[in-house]
N, C-alpha and C positions, 0 to 999 in steps of 0.2 A: 504494500500500500504506500502510495506517495502522499506526503503531507499536503501537497497542493490539490489533491483530488477534492477536498471538501470546500475549498475556497471558490467563491463565484468568480467567473471570469469577467474582467472589466469589459464594458462595451467598447468595441472598436470604433474607428471613425465611421461616421454615418455617411452612407453613400448618397450622393445627390439624387434628388427626385427628378426624373426626366418625364415630362408630360408625354403621354402616348406610348410609353414603352410597354411591352408585353408584361402582363401580370401573372401569367399562368404558373410560373415557377416560384412565386412568392407564397410564403406560409401565411396562415391566418394572423399570426402575431405581426408579421411584416406588413400585411395589409392594414391592420389596425394602427400600427405605428405610422404608416404612411398617411392614413386619414387624419390622425392627430396632428402630424406635422403640417399637412396641407390646411387643416382647420385653423391652426395657429397663424399660418402665413396669410390666410384670407382675413383673419381678424386684424393682423398688423397692417395689411394693405388698406382695409376698410377704414381703419383709424387715421391713416395718413390721408386718405381721400376726404374724410370728414374735415380734417384740419385744413386742407387746401381749399375746400369749398367755403369754409368759414372765413378764411383769409380773403378769398375772392369777394365774398359778400361785404366784408369790412372795407376792402379797398374800393369797391363800387359805391358804397355809402359815403366814403370820404371824398371821392372825386365827383360825386353826382352834383349837378348844378341845380 
């Protein structure tokens, strides 16, 4: 028995998500992790979009005659 057998393996580098890539070889855990990563990215992009729209509205109000 090796002492390292009981230690959990640290996660390796996360592979980049490529939109449109085949998913047939992915495990259920891989697919769930992919959904979580994409959901977080969607939320991040949506927050940036809201901030830019608010900035646009504020600028329009400032320069409106």
